[in-house]
Every structure is written in structure tokens, then in C-alpha cells.
SEPA-768477 format. One record per residue (C-alpha): residue in three letters; x negated, z negated, y. Coordinates in steps of 0.05 Angstrom, whole numbers, plus 5000, padded with zeros to 4 digits. Each point is the difference from the previous one (the first is absolute). Layout:
REM SEPA-768477
resn/c1/c3/c2
Ala/X/Z/Y .
...
END
This chain:
REM SEPA-768477
resn/c1/c3/c2
Met/6659/1139/3695 .
Ser/5054/4965/4958 .
Thr/4960/4936/5006 .
Val/4995/5008/5076 .
Phe/5073/5016/5010 .
Gly/5020/4944/4953 .
Ala/4959/4950/5038 .
Leu/5030/5024/5066 .
Leu/5070/4994/4973 .
Arg/4987/4930/4974 .
Lys/4967/4974/5063 .
Gly/5027/5046/5053 .
Arg/5059/4956/5018 .
Trp/4957/4940/5011 .
Leu/4950/5041/5039 .
Val/5054/5026/5047 .
Leu/5029/4931/5009 .
Ser/4931/4971/5013 .
Ser/4986/5055/5052 .
Leu/5066/4987/5035 .
Ala/4988/4926/4999 .
Leu/4931/5006/5029 .
Gly/5025/5048/5053 .
Ala/5056/4951/5018 .
Ala/4950/4943/5003 .
Thr/4956/5042/5046 .
Phe/5059/5015/5045 .
Phe/5019/4926/5002 .
Leu/4929/4980/5019 .
Leu/4997/5053/5054 .
Thr/5064/4975/5031 .
Met/4966/4933/5009 .
Met/4945/5031/5041 .
Ala/5006/5009/5075 .
Pro/4999/5073/5022 .
Arg/4939/5026/5035 .
Tyr/5001/5052/5055 .
Gln/4944/5045/5022 .
Ser/4988/5033/5068 .
Glu/4945/5049/5019 .
Ala/4967/5021/5065 .
Glu/4952/5058/5007 .
Leu/4938/5010/5043 .
Ala/4961/5063/5015 .
Ile/4926/4997/5015 .
Val/4988/5052/5056 .
Ala/4952/5011/5057 .
Lys/5023/4995/5073 .
Gly/4954/5017/5058 .
Ala/4931/5028/5005 .
Ser/4963/4934/5002 .
Ser/5031/4961/4944 .
Thr/4959/4944/4973 .
Phe/5001/5038/4934 .
Ser/4976/5065/5033 .
Asp/4932/5030/5010 .
Pro/4981/4991/5074 .
Arg/4957/5063/4999 .
Ser/5063/5042/4985 .
Ala/5034/4977/5064 .
Thr/4977/5062/5037 .
Ala/5036/5044/4950 .
Gly/5068/4977/5025 .
Pro/5053/4954/4970 .
Asp/5024/5053/4951 .
Leu/4932/5005/4967 .
Val/4989/4926/4988 .
Thr/4969/4986/4932 .
Thr/5030/4935/4976 .
Arg/4974/4964/4940 .
Met/5060/5005/4953 .
Asp/4967/4994/4933 .
Lys/5025/4959/4941 .
Glu/4959/4941/5020 .
Ala/5032/4998/5069 .
Ile/5070/5003/4970 .
Asn/4984/4945/4949 .
Thr/4972/4958/5057 .
His/5068/5002/5034 .
Val/5034/4983/4934 .
Arg/4957/4939/4991 .
Ala/5007/4980/5073 .
Leu/5076/4999/4993 .
Gln/4991/4948/4945 .
Ser/4952/4956/5038 .
Pro/5015/4925/4996 .
Asp/4998/4992/5075 .
Leu/5054/5053/5011 .
Met/5043/4972/4944 .
Gln/4992/4929/5028 .
Gln/5022/5024/5068 .
Ile/5063/5034/4972 .
Ala/5016/4938/4958 .
Ser/4994/4955/5061 .
Glu/5043/5045/5043 .
Leu/5056/5007/4949 .
Lys/4994/4927/4975 .
Leu/4993/5019/4928 .
Asn/4978/4930/4981 .
Glu/5072/4978/5010 .
Arg/5027/5046/4946 .
Pro/5000/4979/4926 .
Glu/4982/5071/4981 .
Phe/4931/4992/5032 .
Asn/4993/4925/4996 .
Ser/5014/4979/4928 .
Ala/4998/4926/5021 .
Leu/5068/5008/5033 .
Gly/5036/5012/4934 .
Pro/5020/5055/4952 .
Val/5026/5067/5023 .
Asp/5046/5014/4941 .
Lys/5024/4971/4934 .
Ile/4943/5030/4960 .
Asp/4950/4968/5047 .
Ala/5037/4934/4994 .
Ala/4999/5004/4924 .
Leu/4926/5016/5000 .
Arg/4986/4941/5045 .
Met/5036/4955/4951 .
Ile/4949/5018/4947 .
Gly/4941/4994/5049 .
Ile/4991/5074/5018 .
Gly/5007/5031/5068 .
Gly/4995/4939/5044 .
Pro/4946/4987/5053 .
Arg/4931/4989/4972 .
Ser/4967/4934/5009 .
Gly/4954/4997/5061 .
Glu/5024/5067/5028 .
Ser/5010/5000/5075 .
Glu/5061/5029/5035 .
Arg/4959/5056/5029 .
Asp/4973/5020/4932 .
Arg/5070/5001/4971 .
Val/5027/5043/5056 .
Met/4941/5048/4999 .
Ser/5002/5007/4924 .
Ala/5075/5016/5001 .
Phe/4991/5047/5059 .
Arg/4943/5037/4966 .
Ser/5039/5007/4935 .
Arg/5060/5032/5036 .
Leu/4960/5046/5045 .
Glu/4976/5068/4978 .
Val/4958/5045/5044 .
Tyr/4981/5068/4972 .
Ser/4974/5068/5024 .
Ala/5030/5065/4976 .
Lys/4951/5044/4964 .
Glu/4969/5057/5040 .
Ser/5035/4978/5064 .
Arg/4991/4954/5061 .
Phe/5064/4961/4989 .
Ile/5001/4926/4984 .
Gly/5062/4966/4972 .
Val/5016/4926/5009 .
Arg/5050/4973/4950 .
Met/5029/4930/5003 .
Thr/5044/4967/4947 .
Ser/5044/4940/5016 .
Leu/5064/4967/4980 .
Asp/5027/5014/5070 .
Pro/5003/5075/5017 .
Glu/4997/4985/5075 .
Leu/4938/4958/4991 .
Ala/4966/5054/4959 .
Ala/5011/5051/5055 .
Gln/4977/4951/5054 .
Ile/4936/4984/4964 .
Ala/4983/5073/4987 .
Asn/5014/5020/5073 .
Ala/4964/4940/5029 .
Leu/4940/5014/4957 .
Thr/4993/5073/5022 .
Glu/5014/4986/5074 .
Thr/4953/4941/5002 .
Tyr/4945/5040/4967 .
Arg/5010/5058/5048 .
Ala/4998/4953/5060 .
Ser/4938/4966/4973 .
Leu/4966/5068/4995 .
Ala/5017/5015/5073 .
Glu/4978/4932/5024 .
Gln/4938/5005/4958 .
Gly/4984/5067/5033 .
Val/5008/4972/5071 .
Thr/4957/4940/4982 .
Glu/4947/5044/4971 .
Ile/4999/5042/5064 .
Asp/4994/4938/5044 .
Asp/4941/4978/4959 .
Leu/4972/5070/5000 .
Gln/5005/5005/5076 .
Thr/4959/4938/5009 .
Val/4947/5026/4952 .
Leu/5001/5069/5033 .
Lys/4989/4972/5070 .
Thr/4941/4960/4978 .
Lys/4969/5059/4964 .
Ile/5013/5047/5060 .
Asp/4966/4953/5049 .
Lys/4940/4993/4956 .
Leu/4997/5074/4984 .
Ser/5006/5022/5073 .
Ala/4936/4962/5017 .
Glu/4965/5031/4940 .
Val/5022/5070/5020 .
Ala/4975/4992/5071 .
Ser/4933/4974/4977 .
Ala/4992/5056/4949 .
Glu/5016/5055/5050 .
Thr/4953/4970/5052 .
Glu/4944/4999/4950 .
Val/5013/5073/4983 .
Asp/4995/5022/5073 .
Arg/4937/4959/5012 .
Tyr/4965/5028/4939 .
Arg/5021/5072/5017 .
Gly/4967/4993/5069 .
Lys/4938/4972/4967 .
Ile/4990/5060/4954 .
Asp/5028/5051/5049 .
Gly/5056/5015/4953 .
Phe/5054/5014/5051 .
Arg/5059/5040/4980 .
Gly/5042/5050/5037 .
Gly/5044/5061/4992 .
Ser/5069/5007/4975 .
Gln/4980/4977/4931 .
Asn/4959/4941/5025 .
Thr/4936/5022/4967 .
Gly/4928/4980/5018 .
Leu/4958/5039/5050 .
Asn/4948/5020/4949 .
Glu/5054/5027/4955 .
Gln/5031/5038/5058 .
Gln/4932/5030/5021 .
Met/4983/5019/4929 .
Ser/5067/5034/4992 .
Glu/4992/5038/5065 .
Leu/4928/5021/4985 .
Thr/5019/5022/4931 .
Ala/5054/5046/5029 .
Glu/4952/5025/5055 .
Leu/4946/5014/4948 .
Thr/5049/5041/4960 .
Arg/5017/5042/5061 .
Ala/4926/5009/5018 .
Lys/4984/5025/4931 .
Ala/5057/5050/5005 .
Ala/4976/5024/5069 .
Arg/4929/5007/4976 .
Gly/5021/5040/4941 .
Glu/5042/5046/5042 .
Ala/4944/5010/5052 .
Glu/4949/5015/4946 .
Ala/5047/5050/4967 .
Arg/5012/5036/5066 .
Ala/4925/5003/5017 .
Ala/4982/5026/4931 .
Ser/5055/5053/5004 .
Ala/4976/5022/5069 .
Arg/4928/5008/4977 .
Glu/5020/5042/4941 .
Met/5045/5045/5042 .
Met/4945/5007/5053 .
Lys/4951/5023/4948 .
Ala/5051/5049/4974 .
Gly/5012/5027/5070 .
Ser/5072/4981/5002 .
Ala/4994/4937/5042 .
Asp/5050/5028/5049 .
Ala/5053/4985/4948 .
Leu/4988/4926/5005 .
Ala/5059/4960/5024 .
Asp/4958/4963/5052 .
Val/4972/5067/5025 .
Gln/5068/5030/5007 .
Lys/5023/4938/5037 .
Ser/4944/5007/5053 .
Pro/5027/5031/5066 .
Leu/4931/5026/5020 .
Ile/4991/5038/4936 .
Gln/5070/5029/5006 .
Asn/4983/5027/5071 .
Leu/4935/5029/4975 .
Val/5035/5033/4942 .
Gln/5052/5030/5048 .
Gln/4944/5027/5045 .
Arg/4965/5029/4940 .
Val/5063/5034/4978 .
Arg/5012/5029/5071 .
Ile/4928/5027/5004 .
Glu/5006/5029/4931 .
Arg/5064/5035/5022 .
Gln/4966/5028/5062 .
Ile/4942/5025/4960 .
Ser/5047/5033/4953 .
Glu/5038/5033/5056 .
Leu/4937/5024/5038 .
Ser/4965/5025/4939 .
Ala/5047/5058/5000 .
Thr/4975/5025/5068 .
Leu/4931/4968/5007 .
Leu/4939/5004/4959 .
Pro/4966/4937/4973 .
Gly/4943/5008/5049 .
His/5047/5000/5058 .
Pro/4986/4941/5046 .
Arg/5071/4976/4994 .
Met/4996/5001/4925 .
Arg/4935/4963/5002 .
Gln/5028/4947/5045 .
Leu/5061/4989/4956 .
Asn/4956/4995/4937 .
Ala/4956/4950/5035 .
Asp/5060/4958/5020 .
Leu/5027/5003/4928 .
Ala/4933/4976/4972 .
Gly/4998/4943/5050 .
Leu/5070/4978/4980 .
Lys/4983/4999/4927 .
Leu/4938/4958/5013 .
Gln/5041/4951/5040 .
Ile/5054/4996/4946 .
Asp/4947/4985/4947 .
Ser/4970/4947/5044 .
Glu/5067/4966/5010 .
Ile/5014/5002/4924 .
Arg/4933/4967/4986 .
Lys/5017/4946/5051 .
Ile/5067/4987/4965 .
Val/4967/4996/4932 .
Ala/4948/4952/5028 .
Ser/5055/4957/5029 .
Leu/5033/4996/4932 .
Glu/4936/4976/4969 .
Lys/4993/4947/5054 .
Glu/5071/4976/4987 .
Ala/4984/4992/4926 .
Lys/4939/4958/5017 .
Val/5040/4957/5049 .
Ala/5053/4988/4947 .
Gln/4947/4980/4950 .
Gly/4970/4951/5049 .
Arg/5067/4969/5016 .
Glu/5014/4991/4926 .
Thr/4934/4966/4990 .
Ser/5014/4953/5059 .
Ile/5069/4980/4973 .
Ala/4973/4989/4930 .
Gln/4947/4954/5028 .
Ser/5051/4960/5039 .
Leu/5043/4993/4937 .
Ala/4941/4977/4961 .
Asp/4985/4947/5052 .
Ile/5071/4974/4997 .
Lys/4998/4996/4924 .
Thr/4935/4962/5004 .
Arg/5032/4952/5048 .
Ile/5061/4991/4956 .
Val/4958/4986/4939 .
Thr/4958/4951/5039 .
Asn/5062/4963/5024 .
Ala/5036/5002/4932 .
Pro/4994/4924/4984 .
Glu/5026/4982/5069 .
Glu/5057/5050/4993 .
Ala/5019/4970/4932 .
Gln/5001/4930/5029 .
Leu/5042/5026/5058 .
Arg/5050/5032/4952 .
Gln/5005/4935/4962 .
Leu/5014/4961/5063 .
Glu/5052/5051/5020 .
Ala/5034/4997/4931 .
Asn/5002/4924/5003 .
Ala/5030/5002/5069 .
Lys/5050/5053/4979 .
Ala/5023/4961/4939 .
Lys/5011/4938/5041 .
Arg/5037/5040/5052 .
Thr/5046/5029/4945 .
Glu/5014/4932/4971 .
Leu/5015/4972/5068 .
Glu/5049/5057/5014 .
Asn/5036/4989/4933 .
Leu/5007/4926/5013 .
Gln/5027/5012/5069 .
Ala/5051/5051/4974 .
Gln/5022/4950/4946 .
Leu/5005/4945/5050 .
Glu/5043/5042/5045 .
Ala/5047/5020/4942 .
Asn/5008/4928/4977 .
Arg/5014/4979/5071 .
Lys/5058/5050/5003 .
Lys/5028/4973/4935 .
Leu/4996/4928/5024 .
Asp/5034/5019/5065 .
Ala/5057/5033/4962 .
Arg/5002/4947/4945 .
Ala/5017/5056/4950 .
Gln/4950/4994/4944 .
Pro/5014/5051/4945 .
Val/5011/4971/4930 .
Glu/4998/5033/4932 .
Ala/5062/4969/4967 .
Gln/5068/5028/5018 .
Ile/5066/4974/4972 .
Ile/5035/5058/4966 .
Ser/5061/4963/4975 .
Lys/5023/4928/5006 .
Ala/5026/4958/4943 .
Gln/5075/4995/4992 .
Pro/5039/4945/4962 .
Glu/5020/5025/4931 .
Ser/5069/4986/4970 .
Val/4980/5014/4928 .
Pro/4952/4951/4967 .
Ile/4936/5026/4970 .
Phe/5002/4947/4946 .
Pro/5033/4983/4954 .
Lys/5034/5063/4975 .
Lys/5046/4963/4953 .
Gly/5034/5058/4966 .
Gln/4939/5044/4993 .
Leu/4954/4944/4975 .
Ser/5052/4973/4952 .
Ala/5013/5069/4971 .
Leu/4925/5013/4996 .
Val/4989/4934/4962 .
Ala/5057/5015/4952 .
Phe/4976/5071/4988 .
Ala/4928/4978/4991 .
Thr/5022/4947/4950 .
Leu/5042/5051/4963 .
Met/4942/5049/4997 .
Phe/4949/4948/4979 .
Gly/5046/4972/4948 .
Thr/5015/5069/4973 .
Ala/4926/5016/4996 .
Trp/4987/4933/4966 .
Ile/5054/5013/4947 .
Val/4977/5071/4988 .
Met/4927/4979/4993 .
Gly/5020/4944/4954 .
Ala/5042/5047/4957 .
Leu/4944/5052/4998 .
Phe/4948/4949/4979 .
Gln/5043/4956/4957 .
Thr/4969/5032/4938 .
Val/4931/4981/5026 .
Pro/4974/4931/4980 .
Pro/4978/4951/5053 .
Gln/4927/5015/4991 .
Gly/5009/5075/5009 .
Tyr/5005/5061/4955 .
Arg/4949/5053/4982 .
Arg/5010/5061/4956 .
Lys/4970/4989/4932 .
Asp/4941/5040/4974 .
Ala/5017/5065/4968 .
Thr/4960/4979/4939 .
Asp/5049/4943/4984 .
Arg/5029/5018/4934 .
Arg/5068/4972/5019 .
His/5007/5055/5053 .
Arg/4982/5058/4955 .
Glu/5048/5042/4961 .
Pro/5015/4974/4930 .
Met/4940/5014/4955 .
Leu/5004/5034/4932 .
Pro/4958/4973/4943 .
Ala/4955/5048/4961 .
Gly/5038/5046/4954 .
Arg/5068/4984/5028 .
Asp/5049/5037/5045 .
Glu/5045/4940/5015 .
Pro/4989/4953/5057 .
Leu/4957/4939/4993 .
Ile/5062/4955/4999 .
Thr/5056/5022/4954 .
Glu/5063/4965/4980 .
Met/5000/4979/4927 .
Pro/5058/5016/4952 .
Asp/5057/4952/4993 .
Glu/4975/4976/4931 .
Pro/4946/4948/5009 .
Val/4933/5012/4966 .
Glu/4993/4956/4939 .
Pro/4932/4968/4995 .
Val/4962/5004/4935 .
Ile/4994/4929/4977 .
Pro/4975/4989/4929 .
Glu/5013/4926/5000 .
Pro/5049/4953/5035 .
Pro/4983/4985/5073 .
Val/4952/4946/5018 .
Phe/5031/4951/5050 .
Ala/4967/4950/5044 .
Lys/4999/4929/4979 .
Pro/5066/4965/5015 .
Ala/5003/4929/5024 .
Thr/5036/4974/4937 .
Ala/4982/4966/4935 .
Ala/4998/5066/4963 .
Ala/4944/5026/5043 .
Pro/4944/4986/4950 .
Glu/5032/5042/4947 .
Leu/5010/5059/5048 .
Glu/4928/4994/5023 .
Thr/4977/5003/4928 .
Leu/5042/5061/4988 .
Ala/4974/5035/5062 .
Gly/4930/4986/4979 .
Asp/5011/5030/4931 .
Leu/5030/5064/5027 .
Glu/4955/5060/5015 .
Met/5019/5053/5052 .
Pro/4979/5071/4987 .
Glu/4961/5038/5053 .
His/5038/5057/5033 .
Gly/4962/5011/5066 .
Pro/5002/4964/5067 .
Leu/5057/4952/5014 .
Pro/5031/4984/5067 .
Val/4970/4943/5040 .
Val/5037/4935/4985 .
Phe/4996/4935/5039 .
Lys/5030/4936/4974 .
Gly/5037/4948/5039 .
Gly/4951/4958/5042 .
Glu/4952/5059/5010 .
Met/5028/5020/5068 .
Arg/4934/4988/5034 .
Glu/4965/5048/4951 .
Leu/5055/5051/5013 .
Ala/4989/4994/5075 .
Glu/4925/5008/4992 .
Arg/5011/5064/4959 .
Ile/5044/5029/5054 .
Lys/4951/4982/5056 .
Glu/4942/5032/4961 .
Arg/5038/5065/4993 .
Arg/5016/5006/5074 .
Thr/4959/5052/5037 .
Ala/4965/4986/5067 .
Ser/5053/5038/5042 .
Gly/5075/4995/4997 .
Gly/5046/4951/4966 .
Tyr/5010/4990/4926 .
Arg/5072/5009/4976 .
Thr/5025/4960/4941 .
Leu/5070/5005/4971 .
Ile/5020/4937/4961 .
Thr/5064/5001/4959 .
Ser/5026/4978/4933 .
Glu/5009/5034/4933 .
Thr/5075/4986/5002 .
Asp/5052/4982/5052 .
Glu/5007/4932/4966 .
Ile/4931/4980/5026 .
Thr/4989/4989/5075 .
Pro/4927/5011/5022 .
Tyr/5007/4963/5067 .
Thr/4962/4938/4979 .
Glu/4940/5040/4975 .
Ala/5002/5044/5063 .
Ile/4997/4940/5046 .
Glu/4943/4969/4959 .
Leu/4961/5065/5001 .
Val/5006/5007/5076 .
Lys/4978/4928/5010 .
Glu/4939/5010/4955 .
Leu/4981/5062/5039 .
Ala/5006/4962/5065 .
Arg/4957/4944/4973 .
Gly/4947/5050/4983 .
Gly/4993/5021/5073 .
Ala/5043/5063/4998 .
Gln/5058/5016/5045 .
Pro/5060/5016/4954 .
Ile/5073/5013/5015 .
Leu/5057/4991/4950 .
Ile/5059/5049/5004 .
Asp/5066/4979/4969 .
Trp/5026/5065/4973 .
Ser/5075/4993/4988 .
Pro/5046/5054/5028 .
Ser/5058/4956/4977 .
Gly/4975/4943/5046 .
Asp/4994/4951/4942 .
Gly/4925/4987/4999 .
Leu/4951/4943/5004 .
Ala/5015/4981/5072 .
Arg/5051/4946/4982 .
Glu/4955/4972/4945 .
Ala/4939/4998/5047 .
Gly/5040/4971/5058 .
Leu/4989/5060/5047 .
Asp/5041/5024/5059 .
Met/5049/5052/4973 .
Ser/5028/5024/5067 .
Ala/4955/5062/5000 .
Gly/4956/5031/4947 .
Phe/4972/5062/4968 .
Asn/5067/5032/4990 .
Asp/5015/4994/5075 .
Leu/4932/5033/5015 .
Leu/5017/5058/4954 .
Ala/5068/5008/5034 .
Gly/4968/5000/5069 .
Asn/5035/4936/5021 .
Ala/4938/4957/5009 .
Gly/4926/5004/5014 .
Phe/4938/4970/4969 .
Asp/4998/4944/5051 .
Glu/5070/4979/4978 .
Ile/4990/4999/4924 .
Ile/4929/4975/4987 .
Gln/4996/4925/4989 .
Arg/4950/4952/4971 .
Leu/5004/4977/4928 .
Pro/5008/4924/5000 .
Gly/4936/4963/4982 .
Thr/4952/5058/5011 .
His/4976/5050/5052 .
Ala/5028/5059/4960 .
His/5059/5040/5029 .
Val/5065/5016/4966 .
Val/5058/5047/5014 .
Ala/5069/4981/4973 .
Ser/5048/5052/4973 .
Gly/5051/4991/5056 .
Glu/5070/5028/5000 .
Ala/5021/5041/4941 .
Leu/4997/5075/5008 .
Ser/5068/5033/5000 .
Asp/5015/5061/4957 .
Glu/4998/5043/5063 .
Asn/4928/4978/5016 .
Glu/4962/5040/4950 .
Ile/4927/4980/4995 .
Asp/4956/5046/5042 .
Val/4937/5009/4957 .
Asp/4959/5029/5057 .
Arg/5017/4941/5044 .
Leu/4984/4953/4944 .
Asn/4932/5032/4989 .
Leu/4987/4997/5075 .
Ile/5015/4926/5002 .
Leu/4955/4985/4940 .
Asp/4944/5043/5030 .
Ala/5005/4960/5064 .
Leu/4995/4936/4961 .
Asp/4939/5027/4963 .
Glu/4962/5005/5065 .
Thr/5016/4928/5018 .
Tyr/4998/4959/4937 .
Asp/4950/4997/4943 .
His/5054/4994/4946 .
Ile/5072/5021/4999 .
Val/5038/4967/4943 .
Val/5070/5028/4987 .
Ala/5044/4955/4956 .
Gly/5066/5023/4970 .
Arg/5045/4995/4940 .
His/4989/5049/4942 .
Glu/5053/5052/5016 .
Glu/4989/4999/5076 .
Ala/4924/5003/4991 .
Arg/5008/5058/4951 .
Asn/5041/5040/5050 .
Leu/4949/4985/5054 .
Phe/4943/5022/4956 .
Glu/5036/5064/4983 .
Asp/5018/5017/5073 .
Met/4928/4988/5024 .
Glu/4971/5040/4942 .
Gly/4957/4942/4979 .
Arg/4961/4992/5065 .
Phe/4974/4931/4981 .
Asp/4931/4975/4981 .
Ala/5022/4948/4949 .
Gly/5063/4984/4960 .
Ile/5014/4931/4972 .
Ala/5055/4988/4949 .
Val/5020/4928/4991 .
Ala/5021/4982/4928 .
Thr/5012/4937/4959 .
Ser/4957/4978/4943 .
Tyr/5057/5000/4949 .
Arg/5038/5063/5021 .
Gly/4978/5071/4984 .
Gly/4942/5022/4957 .
Pro/4926/4996/5010 .
Pro/4966/5051/5044 .
Ser/4983/5066/4968 .
Gln/4956/5061/5014 .
Ala/5060/5040/5023 .
Gln/5017/4948/5052 .
Ala/4931/5006/5034 .
Asn/5023/5063/5039 .
Met/5073/4981/5005 .
Phe/5033/4963/5058 .
Leu/5075/4991/5009 .
Gly/5013/5055/4949 .
Phe/4954/5051/5035 .
Glu/4934/5028/4977 .
Val/4948/4986/5054 .
Ala/4927/5011/5014 .
Glu/4951/4969/5050 .
Ile/5047/4940/5006 .
Asp/4976/4932/4976 .
Val/5056/4979/4951 .
Ile/5001/4925/4989 .
Arg/5045/4956/4958 .
Tyr/5009/4929/5020 .
Glu/5030/4954/4946 .
Arg/5033/4935/5020 .
Gln/4985/4939/4957 .
Glu/5068/4972/4979 .
Glu/5020/4952/4945 .
Phe/5032/5031/4938 .
Pro/5069/4975/4980 .
Asp/4999/4958/4935 .
Thr/5047/5048/4965 .
Leu/4954/5058/5015 .
Val/4940/4961/4973 .
Gln/5035/4984/4935 .
Arg/5022/5072/4992 .
Leu/4930/5025/5009 .
Ala/4973/4950/4951 .
Arg/5049/5023/4946 .
Val/4984/5073/5013 .
Thr/4925/4993/4997 .
Gln/4995/4950/4942 .
Pro/5013/5049/4942 .
Arg/4952/5050/5027 .
Glu/4942/4951/5005 .
Pro/4970/5015/4931 .
Val/5003/5074/5012 .
Ala/4962/4992/5065 .
Arg/4947/4959/4964 .
Gln/4992/5052/4945 .
Ala/4990/5053/5053 .
END
């Protein structure tokens, strides 16, 4: 966050000034543009009348309120496209003389200063070979907008122009002309339709007459005449009547047989006088009354007369005669009932026979009846079609007489001239541009600050197995960390004999070589790796061989004392690594700002110290080492006392470089390199100490695990000795010192 806020504070003023300047430039450019005004007219697609050209003619009988008009999306879109038809636009352009306005005819000149400026550079003028009509139509089409509101039947017509009055005129003229064209089109369509209808009616009338004549002729031929209220055939009528009569005959026969059977049973039982038909007979009633009167007389006289009395005998004889007469009459009635049953049965048989005859005749005439029905259906269809055409002809004739053809498009609102331009919105657009610039610039600065610790090729987290990212390791049998600070007193090497120096480039060199050859060094274990001057290529090969397949290889190169500067060796090492095909980077580590940049001729405006302080990013500090493809980072501005080195940030930077480069070579003076090594807890793969061939002692076993005064492990400690000429006084002094001891060495 400190890096982000620091970057915003450093660059915020320039960002605000740039945003204001860009907003002002936008406002200035917009003032040079001619204002554009927009007017809008609205149409509604509705149905008027019962016989609209868009209506279903079959629904005309349902009344004007039940007209089903095709108002689907396709119909609305058809009107939208029709309002943009070239013919309609050409008609409006001709009526309003749009070809005489520079706005629509670019050949007449520019419309504002921006247009004039664009024409000066060859943009915006009339195209070569373009006709005046094409220019006007192209400009008209670009300024016209016709749209339909979603889920509605409204159509909006918008027109944009430099003249507000002209914009309103064009929108209104377009809607009115389109509506008038719809009405005229409807009248024209009806005129054409009337002509077609008359021709079809004349032809269809003759066909209907011929079809109906044929039906009548064929009906007479097959005796298939029709009659009745339902206009049915005679055979059908007779069959219907006989079927009903047969049903009634069956019912009558059943009733008669039931009455006759009941009478016979009652007669056998001796109770025939209880029959309904017997009781209804007047003769039997008289006879019964006489019998009752005689029986009463007999009853009255039996009290005074004996049965053998002549009067009593006469009355008994009369009573017996009445009973015989009553029985005779009952038998007659029963016989009449049986005759009625037989008559009903005969009538039923006769009706059934007549019905069977009619059915046989109908079956026999079935093919002729079918053909007759077909002829009748054909004639009826033609008659229906003729009636529909005549009704449509009559309705269209009424419309033509009234000259009031319904149309679908109605003008809801007319366009009005606007006083406020639709474009340009100078203040809003200028403020928007300034705000967008400010936001984009802020985002750019923040992203740059967040990723300034990321190298150009990208950063990835190192593998957890990397030993530089583990906690300090403890060697076996020790409780102290792997890297410990040595006591103030230097460790004195065990040297049994005077040191052996390299051959100087003086006349005394042969003697020194002889002395060096005679001396014998005792064995005390492994010694640190030593490379002589001129063996920089071998040193580079050793470093490349020890690099693993993943991640960068860190090397810290310094000197044994502050009197020696390791910058020359560091530059040579990086160059050798680059020649070997690796991608190295050299980091000039100098918190004081006095590093190798000036000696190597590098740009010192920004460097590693600025990256640590959060004042620069990778893209600002990485530069190419002259004469090679290797990269180098200068030290930059000196770190102040307030800017304490952030070890976590330093590790993050070096980790990012590990993922990008094969080798990271850090070069610094002795004391500064020692402080760096201590702060980073020895997170390096190799340490190189640069020494001279005539200063210091020879390498010892104790120095194999020592680097910059610290005991280390798993770090490749290398000593690089420069080859320098010995001063003459030093050569003479060595010669005097070694000469007396020469016999002793020989005796040994």
C-alpha cells in the first residue's frame, strides 16, 4: 500500500493536469462542431373498419368490433421497414429539397469547423464517382431512425438535423406521406379487386346456373324429387312415414292380442262380465238390468208363491233366457277382440312389406343418389362462392363511393422543433472524458505500482523445495543456525612454511618459482575452490553446471577487503555466462549508491535502491549490459537512513528474478556484501571472494566453509585471485626472507 500511495502522490498531480487538459481539449473540439437537433413523431398501428385489407374477410359477419387484424411482430416490422423505403425517402427529399443543403449534400461544402478540418486532410468530403442522389440518400438514412417499442404497436420516427425546424418537418412529412400512401394503396387495391371480382362473378354465375340445371335434370331422371319442409327426397319421406306407421301398427297389434287373450282367460274363468269391453256394451248392460229385475221379482214372490207356481216358473224361465243371452253377447265380444288382433297383425305385415319395398328401391338407386348429392354439393359450393363475391363487391362499392378507405397507421403525436441539441453535450462529454482519463490513469498507476516488483517476463512463486526459501538449517550435532557470525578475532591459518605466491612478471621470478617448487604443503583436508586470473570461463562453466533445471542460480561476488573492487570480475563473469547461452542479470548492490554503474557506463537515474524504496518498477531499472545480451541493474540513488532495507521485499524481488533469469549475479563491496549476506541469512547458491595474488595467505581448510566471516553449508565458496605484478621492493624482501631458510627446506 505504501508503494501504491507513493506512486499516486508522485504522479497524481500530472494525472490530474492531464485529465483536465484532455477534458478541456474535448470541450474545445466539441465547440467546433455544429449542434444537432432531434425531433420525433409517433405512429400507432391499429385496425379501422370491418373490411380492412389486413383483416380476415370471413370475420366480417361478426361485426366491426370483432375484427381479427393481423398485428403480429412481422406486421409491425413490415411497417418499420416500409417507413425506411428508398422510394419514400426520395419523395421526402425531393419535396423538401434536401439536395440544396450541405448537411445532406456534402459536395456543397463543410457544415462546421471540424468537417472543414477533416476535409483539409482528405476525410469527410464527397466520394469520387458518387452521385448527388446517393449522397443525399446516404445522409438521410444515417440521420433517420425508425423503431418499434417492445410489446406494443407504436412506431417512433426520429430525425436528426442541424436545423430543428427541418428535423420536425422531415419526421412529420415522413409519417403523413406514409399514412397517405397506405390509404391510396388501399383504394387502388380495391379498384383492382373490383375488376377482378366482377370478372369472377360473371364467370361463376354461369357455372352456378349450369350446375343447378344439371342437378334438376338428373333428379327427374332418377325420380329423386324432394319435398317437405326439410327438402328431403320422396323415398326418404315415405320410408320415414312407413317406419312411424309400422311402429304404431305393432303397438295396436300388441294391444289387441293382449285384450283378446285376457278376454279368453276371463271367459274360461266365468268372469267375462268383468271385461272392460263387456261392461262398455249397452246391450249387455240392458240384459244385466233385466236379469237383476227378474231376480228381484223372484225373490219377492218366493215369499208368497211356491216354486212350482206358474208365475215362479215363468220368472225362472225368463231369468235363464237372459243369462243365455248375456253369455252369447260376451262370446261375441271376445270373438270381436280376437278379430281385431288378427286385423292389427295383418296391417303390421302390410306396412312392413311396404317399408321393405322402399328400402329395396333406395338401395337399388344408391349410386344415382350419390351422384345426385355430388352434383348438389358442387352447385351449392359455387352458389356460396358467388354469394361471397357479390357481398364483397357490394362492400367495396360502398367504400369507393365514400372514398374512405380505412388505414392501419394513425399519427399519435407530431414532431416538434427542439430547442436543446441532442449532440454535442459539451459539459457532460468533457467531464466524462476527464473523469475516464483520471480513472484510467489511476488504475494504470496502481497496477504499475502493484506489479513493479514483478519482472517483465512475469513472476511465479518458487517451489517449496528451494532451499533458499526454507528456514535456516542446522548442521548435525549443532544447535546454532547454519550461518553464524564469527568472532571479531580472525582465524589464523596453520601455515608451516611461508606462502607460495604466483609468478611475478619481474626478473626475480625464476628464483621465486624455484622456491615455490621446493616448498611442500601439508595435507589438512579439502581446500576452498580457487580460480586464477584468466580462468573466468572455467568459473562460469562451474556455475552453469551447478544450476538446477528450475529457478535461477544466485551468486554473490565481492572482495576479501574493501580495498578491492569486484566490479571488473562481476562484469566478466556475466559476459561469460551470456556467451554460454544463459540469460544472466547483474545487480549492482550498493546502498550508498556508489557502485559499478559509473564504471560500466550505465544509466544511474533509477536502480535497485529505487526498486527497494518503491519509487520505480522493473521496466524502469533493467537495462542491457553494453556489448552483450545480458541485463544489468544499476544501484540507483543512495538509500537514506530512513529507508531501512525491507528484507521480505528484497527476497520477493530476488525470487521474481529467479523465475525470469538463469543466473542472478549480485556484485558489491566487502562490507556492503557482508551486510546483505547477513540480512538474507545466506540465501545464495554461490559466493565468490575476489583477492589479489600477493595479498593475504593461501587458502586453508578452515576457509572451505567460510564466506565473509560466516560459517556456511551448501553454498559453493569460490576464491578468485587476480594476477597482478609484484612491486620490486616486495620481491627483494621475499628473496631475503626465503634465502636463509633454503638449506633447511632441502634437509627436510
